N, C-alpha and C positions, 0 to 999 in steps of 0.2 A: 018622613024626611027623604028627599031624593038622594039616591046613591051616586057617588062618583068613584071611578077607579083610576088610581094614579100609578103610572109606570115611570120610574126614573132610577136607573141603576146607580148604586153607591155602595161603598164599604168604608171600613175604618180609614183607609188611605186616601179616599177621595172626598170624604165628608167635609173636610175643611180645606180642600185643595185650593179653591178659588172662591171669591165672594159670591159668584152665582150659585155655588152649592148651598150656601147659607140662605140665599134668596129662595131656592127651591124649598127649603125647610119652612121659611116664613110663609110662602105661598100655600104650602100644604096645611099649615095651621090655620090660615085664614079661610081656606075652603072648608075646614072642619067646623067652622062657626056657622056655615050655611048649608052644608050637606053631610050625609053619612059617607065618610071617606074610607075606602078600602085601598090600602097601600101595597104596592109591589115595588119596593124601593131598595131592596138589598140584592147585591150581586157580588159574589166572591171575587170575580175577575174584572170588576168594573174599572180598575185602574190600568188594565192592559188590553181589554177586549170589549167589543160591542156586546150587548146583551140582547138575546132574541126573546121576544115576547109574542105569544099567540093570543091576540085579543080578538073579540068577535067582530064580524063584518069586514075583515080585511080582504083585499083582492089577492094578496099573496099569502103564503103559508104562515109567515111571521113578519114582524117588523123589528129592525135592529136599532137600538138606542145606545148612544154614548153617555158618559157621565155628565156631559154638558147639555143633555136633552131631557125633556119632561113631556109626558103625554097624559092627557086627561080624557077619559071616556065616560060618557053618560050612560045611563041604563038603557036608553033607546039605541045605543050603538054609535051615536055621533061622537067624533073625537077631534081633539085639538093638540097641536104640537108646538112646543117652544124649543128653540135651538140657539145655543151660543157657540155652535161649532165653527171652527176657523175656516173650514171648507164646506161647500154644499154637500151634505151627507145623504146617505141612502134613505134615512128616515124622512128627510125633507121632501124627497122626490118620488119615492116608489109608489106611494098611495095617492098621488095627485089626481088620478081619475076616479077615485073612490067618492061616491056621493056622500058617504058618512064622514069624510074628512071635511071639516067646516072651516078651520083656519090654521095657518102656520105662521108663527111669529119668529122672525129670523134676525139675529143681531148684526150679521154682516151682509145686509140686504143691498144688492146692487140692482136697480130697476131694470136696465137692459138685459142683464144676465137672467133675471127671473122670467122675463118675457121669453127669452130664448129657450129656457128649459121647460117652462110651464105652459106657454102659449095660451090656449083658451082657459086654462085653470089658474092663470095669474091672479085672478080676483081673490083667490083663497089665501094668497101670500101677502103678508104685511111686514114692513120694517118694524123693528122693535126698539128696545133700549139696550144699553151696554153697561158694563160693570167695571169697577176698579179691580185690581188684582186681589187684594185681601181686605178684610175689614180693618179699618183704622178710625181713630177719632178725628175725622176730617174737620168737624166743626171747631175742635180745639186749635188746629193749625190755621184754619181760616181766621179765627179770632186773633191769633197771634200775628198773622200777616197784616190785618187791618191796623195794627198798632205801629207798623213800619212806614214811616213817611216816604213818599215817592222819591225824594232826593236821596234817601238813604238806601233805597233798593239797588241791587247790583245791576249794572247795565250791560252785562254780557248776555248772550243768547244761551239759556239753560238747556243742556242736553246731557243725559246719562243713559247710555245704552250700548248695545252691541252694534258696531259699525261693519262687522263682517257681512251681514246681510242688509245693511243700510249704507252702502258705499258712498252715496251722495254726501253723507256727513263728512267724509274724509276730504271732500273737495271744497268745503266751506272754510273761509279764512279763519285760521286758528286764533287770531287776535279777537275775533268776534265771539267765539264759543267759550262756554264755561269749561272748567276742567272736567274730563270724562272719568275721573276716578270713581270706581265703584264704591258705593256706600251701603251700610246696613239700612234696612227699611225705614226705621224711625229717623235716623240721621239724614236719609234722603229727603224726607218731608221738611225737616228742620232747615235744610239747605235750600230746598226749592222755594219756600215762602219768601226768601230774601231777594228773589229775582223779579224783575219787571215783566219778563216774558219768557216763554218756553217754546222750544222747537218741537213740532209734532211731525213725525215721519212714520208712515205705515210700516208694519212688520211683514211677516211671511204669510199671514192669513189671506183668505180669499178677498176680503175687503181691506180697507186701510185704517180702520179703527184700532186703537191700541188702548189697553186699560190705563196707561199713563195719561191719555187724553181726559178720561173721566176724573182721574185724580186731580189734574190741574184745574178742571172746572170746579171741583168740590172745594179747592183751596183758593179759588179766585185768581189763579195765575193765568193770564191770557196766553192762548196758543197762537203760534205763527205757523202757517202751513199752506200748502196747495189746497184748493177746494176739494172737499171730500168726494170720493167716488161712492163710498158707502152712504146709505141714507138711514138716519135715525128716525124715530117717530115721536114727536114731530121733527121735521128736518132742521138741522142747524143752519143758521143764516150767516153767509159770509159777511165779514166786517160788522157783525152784530154779536155773534157768539164766539167768533175767533177772528184773528187778523188774517185776511185772505190774500193769497197769491192765486190768480186765475189758473185753473187746471190747464196744463200744457198738453196738447193732443199729440205732441211728438215724444212724450215720455215713453220709455220702454214698456212693452206689453207682455204680461204673463197670463196665460189662460184667458185671453181676451180682456184683461183688466189692466188699465194704466197703473204703473207702479212708480210712485215718487221716490221710493227708496233706491231705485236703480238709475236715477237721473244723472246726467253728465254735467260738465263744467258750466254750461250756460244755464242749467236749471239751478245749480248751486248759486250762481251769480244773482239769480232772481231772488233767492232767499236772502242773500247779503243785502241787496238793494232795498228790499222791503223792510228788513230789520233796521237799516240806517234811517229809513224814512219815518219809522214810528217810535223808535226807542226812547225819544225824549218828548213824545206827545202824551203828556200826562192825562189830558182829557179823554183822548181816544182809548188809551189802555185801561183807564178806570171804567170807561163805558163798557168795554169788552168784558172786563172782570166782573162787573155787576150783572150783566146779562147772562154770562156763562154760569155764574153761581146760582142765579135765579132758575135757570133751566135745570141745573143739577137738583136743586131743592124740590122743584115741582115734579120732575119725572124720574130721577135717578137715585134719589136719596132713599135709605132704608124705610123711612116713615111713609113714603108715598108710592114707591115703585110697585108694590104688590097690588094696591088698589088700582093703579093706572093700568097695569097688565090685565087685571080682570075686566076693566072697562074696555080695553081693546078686544078681549075675547068675547065680551058680551055675557059674562058669567056672573 
């Protein structure tokens, strides 16, 4: 049986930190069914520092991985990197000229940015999937939402989140938005499923994907948002998987990336106008809900995302 070497730093504090940590566990178990797997997955300081690994055939002395990254190496030295890093990390870029680096899957993939950083090596880099924050019984809440008639769903624009780094939310008409009262995790989902639509605004990560986006898709709650800068694999389709506002090229830019979270009054007005246009359109919102949920089931759900990732890697 062919050997695989797995490098992904974790410890007691990171093991259940986010859903992707549990995904890495599931991926490791799946690989064990096909390969002899040798694991290097414990790091005492994984919760605070990058971990240095000396693997064979590196161009550099070592490669540094964060707890949100996972490296697979074959016996012949070929290796593959998976990253859910909020920012483009050293692990993503430093070995790009290495012929043994075969593929990098990156969750916050922005096409123009990858071309800028990787140039002739861009072919090695692929958009990937994204994850909810934590493991929850999303199917349970999805089934609960299906029992709520459209006319009984709440017609405010659902949003719960930090507006300090999403100041555009403070510019939206308060009569449109739901209460922003912070809720416990389970109460959050119990409230979310009662709404017709949810606002999606990017956070401080390199791209504009948020774990709340995946949770809404899992629950069948349509997202309202500016077109994504970040690309999933396969790409989400505007007005098919989410209610789309065309991306505004005059949005503020941070590190060469358009940031909807920093939009000004005119951008907030576009959100208000689109919300008013669709909030009572039952057919459209049900269409978006169905398509988003099907995307989640096929690519992002725990039962399918490991096999899909291995398909992307060709392993």
